[in-house]
C-alpha positions as CSV (number, residue, x, y, z in Angstrom):
1,M,9.5,25.4,11.5
2,K,9.0,23.8,15.0
3,Y,5.6,22.2,14.4
4,F,4.6,22.5,10.8
5,G,6.5,20.5,8.2
6,T,6.1,20.2,4.5
7,D,2.7,18.5,4.9
8,G,1.2,20.2,7.9
9,F,1.5,19.5,11.7
10,R,2.0,15.8,11.9
11,G,2.3,13.5,14.9
12,E,0.9,10.6,16.9
13,A,-2.5,11.6,18.1
14,N,-2.3,13.1,21.6
15,C,1.4,12.6,21.8
16,G,3.2,14.6,19.1
17,L,0.0,16.3,18.0
18,T,-2.4,16.9,20.9
19,V,-5.9,18.2,21.3
20,D,-4.5,21.3,22.9
21,H,-2.4,22.0,19.8
22,A,-5.6,21.7,17.7
23,F,-7.5,24.1,19.9
24,K,-4.7,26.7,19.8
25,I,-4.4,26.4,16.0
26,G,-8.2,27.1,15.8
27,R,-7.9,30.0,18.3
28,Y,-5.2,31.7,16.3
29,V,-6.5,31.1,12.8
30,G,-10.0,32.3,13.8
31,W,-8.6,35.5,15.3
32,Y,-6.1,36.1,12.5
33,Y,-8.6,36.2,9.7
34,G,-11.3,37.9,11.6
35,A,-8.9,40.7,12.7
36,R,-8.2,41.6,9.1
37,Q,-11.7,42.4,8.0
38,E,-15.0,43.8,9.2
39,R,-16.8,40.5,9.1
40,K,-16.3,37.2,10.9
41,A,-13.7,34.8,9.5
42,R,-15.2,32.0,7.3
43,I,-13.2,28.8,7.7
44,V,-14.0,25.5,5.9
45,L,-13.0,22.3,7.7
46,G,-12.7,18.7,6.6
47,K,-11.3,15.4,8.0
48,D,-10.4,11.8,7.1
49,T,-11.8,8.7,8.7
50,R,-9.3,8.0,11.5
51,R,-10.8,7.9,15.0
52,S,-8.8,10.8,16.3
53,S,-10.0,13.1,13.4
54,Y,-13.3,13.5,15.2
55,M,-11.5,14.7,18.4
56,F,-9.3,17.1,16.5
57,E,-12.4,18.4,14.5
58,S,-14.1,19.2,17.8
59,A,-11.0,20.9,19.2
60,L,-10.3,23.0,16.1
61,T,-14.0,24.0,15.9
62,A,-14.0,25.1,19.5
63,G,-10.9,27.2,19.0
64,L,-12.2,28.8,15.8
65,V,-15.6,29.8,17.1
66,A,-14.1,31.0,20.4
67,S,-12.1,33.4,18.4
68,G,-15.1,34.5,16.4
69,A,-14.9,32.5,13.2
70,D,-17.8,30.7,11.5
71,V,-16.8,27.1,10.7
72,Y,-18.3,25.3,7.7
73,M,-18.0,21.6,8.3
74,L,-17.4,19.3,5.3
75,H,-17.0,16.2,7.5
76,V,-15.2,13.3,5.7
77,I,-13.8,14.5,2.4
78,P,-10.5,14.2,0.5
79,T,-7.8,16.8,1.2
80,P,-8.2,18.2,-2.4
81,G,-11.9,18.6,-1.7
82,V,-11.1,21.1,1.1
83,A,-8.7,23.0,-1.2
84,Y,-11.3,23.1,-4.0
85,E,-14.1,24.2,-1.7
86,T,-11.9,26.9,0.0
87,V,-11.6,28.6,-3.4
88,D,-15.1,27.7,-4.8
89,G,-16.8,28.9,-1.6
90,R,-14.5,32.0,-1.2
91,F,-13.5,31.0,2.3
92,D,-10.7,32.8,4.2
93,C,-8.8,29.5,4.6
94,G,-9.3,25.7,4.7
95,I,-8.3,23.2,7.3
96,M,-7.9,19.4,6.7
97,I,-7.4,16.9,9.5
98,S,-5.4,13.9,8.1
99,A,-2.2,12.0,8.3
100,S,-2.5,10.9,4.7
101,H,-1.0,7.4,4.3
102,N,0.2,7.1,7.9
103,P,-1.3,4.6,10.4
104,Y,-4.5,5.5,12.2
105,T,-2.6,6.3,15.4
106,D,-1.1,9.3,13.7
107,N,-2.9,12.5,12.6
108,G,-2.2,15.9,11.1
109,I,-3.5,19.3,10.5
110,K,-3.0,20.9,7.1
111,L,-3.9,24.5,6.4
112,V,-4.6,26.1,2.9
113,N,-4.9,29.7,2.2
114,G,-7.8,31.4,0.4
115,E,-6.3,30.6,-3.0
116,G,-6.2,26.8,-2.2
117,Y,-2.4,26.7,-1.8
118,K,-0.5,25.4,1.2
119,M,-0.6,28.0,3.9
120,D,2.0,30.8,3.7
121,E,5.0,30.1,6.0
122,D,4.8,33.5,7.7
123,V,1.3,32.7,8.9
124,L,2.4,29.3,10.1
125,E,5.2,30.9,12.1
126,L,2.7,33.2,13.8
127,I,0.6,30.2,14.7
128,E,3.7,28.5,16.2
129,S,4.4,31.6,18.3
130,Y,0.9,31.4,19.7
131,I,1.2,27.7,20.4
132,D,4.3,28.4,22.4
133,G,2.6,31.1,24.4
134,E,4.6,34.0,22.9
135,V,1.5,36.0,22.0
136,E,-2.1,36.3,23.2
137,V,-5.3,36.7,21.2
138,P,-8.7,37.8,22.7
139,L,-11.7,35.5,23.2
140,A,-14.8,36.5,21.3
141,T,-17.9,37.4,23.4
142,G,-21.6,38.0,22.8
143,D,-22.7,37.9,19.2
144,S,-19.0,38.0,18.2
145,I,-18.7,34.3,19.1
146,G,-18.6,32.2,15.9
147,S,-21.0,29.5,14.8
148,T,-20.8,26.1,13.1
149,I,-22.6,25.2,9.8
150,D,-23.2,21.7,8.6
151,Y,-21.8,22.2,5.0
152,M,-22.6,18.9,3.3
153,Q,-23.5,20.8,0.1
154,G,-19.8,21.7,-0.1
155,R,-18.8,18.1,-0.5
156,N,-21.6,17.6,-3.0
157,R,-20.2,20.5,-5.0
158,Y,-16.8,18.9,-5.0
159,I,-18.3,15.6,-6.3
160,A,-20.1,17.6,-9.0
161,H,-16.8,19.3,-9.9
162,L,-15.1,15.9,-10.4
163,I,-17.9,14.6,-12.5
164,A,-18.1,17.8,-14.6
165,S,-14.3,17.5,-15.3
166,A,-14.9,14.3,-17.3
167,N,-16.4,14.9,-20.8
168,F,-16.7,11.2,-21.5
169,S,-18.8,8.2,-20.6
170,L,-17.5,5.1,-18.8
171,Q,-20.4,3.0,-19.9
172,G,-19.3,-0.7,-20.1
173,V,-15.9,-0.1,-18.4
174,K,-15.2,-2.2,-15.4
175,V,-13.3,-0.2,-12.8
176,G,-11.9,-1.4,-9.4
177,L,-11.4,1.2,-6.6
178,D,-9.5,0.7,-3.4
179,C,-10.6,3.6,-1.1
180,A,-8.1,2.7,1.7
181,N,-11.0,2.9,4.2
182,G,-10.3,6.6,4.1
183,S,-11.6,9.9,2.6
184,A,-12.3,8.5,-0.8
185,S,-14.9,6.1,0.6
186,S,-17.6,8.8,0.5
187,V,-16.6,10.3,-2.9
188,A,-14.9,8.0,-5.4
189,K,-17.8,5.5,-6.1
190,P,-20.5,8.2,-6.7
191,V,-18.2,9.9,-9.2
192,F,-17.6,6.7,-11.2
193,D,-21.2,5.7,-10.9
194,A,-22.3,9.0,-12.4
195,L,-20.1,8.4,-15.4
196,G,-21.7,5.0,-16.0
197,A,-18.8,2.7,-15.0
198,D,-19.3,-0.8,-13.7
199,V,-17.6,-0.1,-10.3
200,R,-16.2,-2.7,-8.0
201,V,-15.1,-1.2,-4.7
202,I,-12.9,-2.6,-1.9
203,N,-11.8,-1.1,1.4
204,N,-14.6,1.4,1.7
205,A,-15.9,0.6,5.1
206,P,-14.0,2.8,7.5
207,D,-14.3,2.1,11.2
208,G,-11.8,4.7,12.5
209,L,-9.0,2.1,12.9
210,N,-8.7,0.5,9.5
211,I,-7.6,3.4,7.4
212,N,-4.5,2.4,5.3
213,V,-4.4,-1.0,6.9
214,D,-3.1,-3.4,4.2
215,C,-5.0,-1.4,1.6
216,G,-4.8,1.7,-0.5
217,S,-2.0,3.2,-2.6
218,T,0.8,2.0,-0.2
219,H,-0.5,-1.6,-0.1
220,I,-1.4,-2.3,-3.7
221,D,-1.4,-6.2,-3.7
222,R,-5.1,-6.6,-2.8
223,L,-6.2,-4.3,-5.6
224,R,-3.9,-6.2,-8.0
225,R,-5.6,-9.5,-7.1
226,H,-9.1,-7.8,-7.3
227,V,-8.5,-6.5,-10.8
228,V,-7.3,-9.9,-12.1
229,E,-9.8,-12.0,-10.3
230,Q,-12.8,-9.8,-11.3
231,G,-11.5,-9.3,-14.9
232,L,-11.5,-5.6,-14.6
233,D,-10.2,-3.1,-17.2
234,V,-8.4,-0.9,-14.7
235,G,-8.0,-0.3,-10.9
236,F,-7.2,2.7,-8.8
237,A,-6.0,2.9,-5.2
238,Y,-6.0,6.0,-3.1
239,D,-4.3,6.9,0.1
240,G,-6.0,7.9,3.4
241,D,-6.9,11.4,2.4
242,A,-7.2,10.6,-1.4
243,D,-4.6,13.1,-2.7
244,R,-2.6,10.3,-4.2
245,C,-3.5,7.6,-6.8
246,I,-1.7,4.5,-7.9
247,A,-3.2,2.6,-10.8
248,V,-3.3,-1.1,-11.8
249,D,-3.5,-2.2,-15.4
250,E,-5.8,-5.0,-16.7
251,R,-3.0,-7.5,-16.2
252,G,-2.5,-6.6,-12.5
253,N,0.7,-4.6,-13.1
254,V,1.3,-1.6,-10.9
255,V,1.2,1.8,-12.7
256,D,2.8,4.2,-10.2
257,G,3.1,8.0,-10.4
258,D,6.0,7.9,-12.8
259,L,4.0,5.8,-15.3
260,I,0.9,8.0,-14.8
261,L,3.0,11.1,-15.6
262,Y,4.2,9.4,-18.8
263,V,0.8,8.2,-20.0
264,C,-0.9,11.6,-19.3
265,G,2.1,13.6,-20.5
266,V,2.3,11.9,-23.9
267,Y,-1.5,12.3,-24.3
268,L,-1.7,15.9,-23.3
269,N,1.3,16.8,-25.6
270,K,-0.3,15.0,-28.5
271,H,-3.4,17.2,-28.1
272,G,-1.5,20.5,-27.5
273,R,-2.4,20.6,-23.8
274,L,1.1,20.1,-22.3
275,T,2.5,23.6,-21.6
276,A,6.0,23.9,-23.2
277,G,5.9,20.1,-23.8
278,T,7.3,19.8,-20.3
279,V,6.5,17.5,-17.4
280,V,7.7,18.2,-13.8
281,P,8.8,15.0,-12.0
282,T,11.0,14.9,-8.9
283,V,14.7,13.9,-8.7
284,M,13.6,10.5,-7.2
285,S,11.6,9.5,-10.3
286,N,12.8,6.5,-12.2
287,Y,15.7,6.9,-14.6
288,G,13.7,4.9,-17.1
289,L,11.0,7.6,-17.0
290,F,13.5,10.3,-18.0
291,K,14.7,8.1,-20.9
292,A,11.1,7.5,-22.0
293,F,10.4,11.2,-22.0
294,E,13.4,11.8,-24.2
295,Q,12.2,9.1,-26.6
296,A,8.7,10.7,-26.7
297,H,10.3,14.1,-27.4
298,L,9.1,15.5,-24.1
299,S,11.0,17.9,-21.9
300,Y,11.2,17.5,-18.2
301,E,12.3,19.6,-15.3
302,T,13.0,17.9,-12.0
303,T,12.4,19.3,-8.5
304,D,13.3,18.2,-5.0
305,V,11.0,15.6,-3.4
306,G,7.7,17.0,-2.2
307,D,4.5,18.1,-3.9
308,K,5.0,21.7,-2.8
309,Y,8.3,21.8,-4.8
310,V,6.6,20.3,-7.8
311,Y,3.8,22.8,-7.7
312,A,6.1,25.7,-7.1
313,C,8.0,24.9,-10.2
314,M,4.8,24.4,-12.2
315,R,3.4,27.7,-11.0
316,E,6.5,29.7,-11.6
317,N,6.9,28.4,-15.2
318,G,3.2,27.8,-16.1
319,Y,3.7,24.1,-16.6
320,S,0.5,22.0,-16.7
321,L,1.6,18.5,-15.4
322,G,3.9,17.3,-12.6
323,G,4.0,14.9,-9.8
324,E,5.7,12.2,-7.7
325,Q,6.3,8.5,-8.0
326,S,4.1,8.0,-5.0
327,G,1.0,9.0,-7.1
328,H,0.7,12.6,-6.1
329,I,-0.1,14.1,-9.5
330,I,-1.0,17.7,-10.2
331,F,-2.8,18.8,-13.3
332,G,-2.0,22.5,-13.3
333,D,-4.8,23.5,-15.7
334,I,-7.4,22.2,-13.4
335,E,-6.1,22.3,-9.8
336,C,-3.4,23.6,-7.5
337,T,-2.9,20.4,-5.5
338,G,-2.8,16.6,-6.1
339,D,-6.1,14.9,-6.3
340,G,-6.2,11.1,-6.5
341,I,-9.7,10.9,-7.8
342,M,-9.0,13.6,-10.4
343,T,-5.9,11.7,-11.4
344,S,-7.9,8.5,-12.0
345,L,-10.4,10.4,-14.2
346,R,-7.5,11.8,-16.3
347,V,-6.1,8.3,-16.8
348,M,-9.6,7.2,-17.8
349,E,-9.8,10.1,-20.3
350,V,-6.6,8.8,-22.0
351,L,-7.9,5.2,-22.1
352,R,-11.2,6.2,-23.7
353,A,-9.6,8.6,-26.2
354,E,-6.7,6.3,-27.3
355,R,-8.8,3.1,-27.2
356,E,-5.8,1.2,-25.8
357,T,-5.3,-0.7,-22.6
358,L,-3.3,0.8,-19.8
359,S,-0.6,-1.8,-20.2
360,Q,-0.3,-0.8,-23.9
361,L,0.0,2.9,-23.0
362,C,2.7,2.1,-20.4
363,A,4.7,-0.3,-22.7
364,P,7.2,2.3,-24.0
365,V,8.6,2.9,-20.5
366,K,11.3,0.5,-19.3
367,L,11.6,1.2,-15.6
368,Y,15.1,0.6,-14.3
369,P,15.8,-1.5,-11.2
370,Q,16.3,0.8,-8.2
371,L,18.2,0.3,-5.0
372,L,17.5,2.8,-2.2
373,T,19.7,2.6,0.9
374,N,19.0,4.7,4.0
375,V,22.1,5.4,6.0
376,R,21.6,6.7,9.6
377,V,24.4,9.2,10.3
378,T,25.5,11.4,13.2
379,D,25.5,14.6,11.1
380,K,23.8,14.5,7.7
381,D,25.1,18.0,6.7
382,E,28.6,17.1,7.5
383,A,28.3,13.8,5.6
384,M,26.8,15.5,2.6
385,G,29.5,18.1,2.5
386,N,32.4,15.7,3.0
387,E,34.9,15.7,0.1
388,A,35.4,11.9,0.3
389,V,31.7,11.3,0.0
390,L,31.4,13.8,-2.9
391,A,34.3,12.1,-4.6
392,A,32.6,8.7,-4.2
393,V,29.4,10.0,-5.8
394,R,31.4,11.2,-8.8
395,E,33.2,7.9,-9.0
396,A,29.9,6.0,-8.9
397,E,28.5,8.2,-11.6
398,E,31.6,7.6,-13.8
399,F,31.3,3.9,-13.2
400,L,27.7,3.9,-14.5
401,G,28.2,6.5,-17.3
402,D,25.0,6.8,-19.3
403,R,23.8,3.4,-18.1
404,G,22.1,4.8,-15.0
405,R,22.7,7.2,-12.1
406,V,23.5,7.4,-8.4
407,F,21.6,10.1,-6.5
408,V,22.4,11.0,-2.9
409,R,20.3,13.3,-0.7
410,A,19.8,14.1,3.0
411,S,16.4,13.3,4.5
412,G,14.4,16.4,5.3
413,T,13.0,15.0,8.6
414,E,15.4,12.3,9.8
415,P,19.2,11.9,10.4
416,L,19.5,9.9,7.2
417,V,21.4,10.1,4.0
418,R,19.5,8.3,1.2
419,V,21.5,6.6,-1.6
420,L,19.5,5.8,-4.7
421,A,21.1,3.8,-7.5
422,E,19.4,3.0,-10.8
423,A,20.9,0.9,-13.6
424,P,19.8,-1.8,-16.1
425,T,20.6,-4.6,-13.7
426,N,20.3,-5.1,-9.9
427,E,24.0,-6.0,-9.8
428,L,25.0,-2.7,-11.3
429,C,22.8,-1.0,-8.8
430,R,24.5,-2.8,-5.9
431,E,28.0,-2.1,-7.2
432,S,27.5,1.6,-7.8
433,S,25.8,1.9,-4.4
434,E,28.7,0.3,-2.6
435,I,31.1,2.9,-3.8
436,V,29.1,5.6,-2.0
437,L,28.2,3.5,1.0
438,R,31.9,2.8,1.8
439,A,32.5,6.6,1.9
440,L,29.6,7.1,4.3
441,K,30.9,4.5,6.8
442,P,32.8,7.0,9.0
443,F,29.6,9.0,9.5
444,E,27.3,6.2,10.5
445,A,25.5,6.6,13.8
């Protein structure tokens, strides 16, 4: 793919991703779906709170209606809200404008198909061909020109869906929410309010420039202080488009995606709701998580890094729970994409049902120290295939034995080789890493 990566078309606003790109994406998508049926294409469109999202919303809308599509505008909404409403409203496809946890200067365009999944790659390739001027599509004229519909009821239906997914009351529970000045700002508090929680919200005043700035799931310290200072029972932090969630327990400890997978996996398995007793983490999940799964008699199947690989494995095997350390968790019996607010509700379900604190539920997991080193190389494929490097990886693994692991992978987007070491002590991490790093020296850029 030239423009679309694993998480849409990303880039600095009006540099890597321009308003012209957005217009052309709208032009092709509007024509593509309209040409395959006897009615106008119906496209649902959402965005996050960064300043450039409004510009891209206008450009996409112009392109879509110019190609004859009707555009249903959700305005500010989490990415999973677009996926949900695409299916619930029976739209041809959904489009989300967001760069997730990136700075406000970046933005992105994500497309989902009519089933709520990430857009099929063959369609993305067609869009890229149009962007590059390799094909032409006609402009709509007369009454074939599309229209725009203010679709706030779609967002309300998404909020109602989240509330309905919780068959419990949060009356008397003190919950802290960090909305990252992003998409969760208009959704998270109403959901927890409706369930009766005593909600204390921070970072929910977006101004177009403050999304993800020292807040949200990638900057957790402020929520940790907030939970401790306010004496809260639990806290949840979302990223810019609210498809991720990182929790904080009542003591202010971080509960990342690995720990959330453990807490929810054990609970779902206990109640017969974990398909095949199996959880789907990625290869970058903490070694201590794998050990904890084994002690809890849970199976696990790892995938490459990326939520699309997690969900592909879940879908292929019918598994009901998977996710990433970053807080991107998928509950396969409810959804087909990660949803930060849904994740926080599922954690609350466990807390209410088990009548334990989050720190107690996480206690069996002993996370290992991790040392991640990114090595910039001249040719990552050559480095990864080099026999001396492969021999060094084997030597590091033999050095650690069953005490930990060394995992080496090439970056999917940069000329980097990532070396991850996990062991009971930081010293063992360093020693095992050094074995591989020495072998990578000749390939450094």
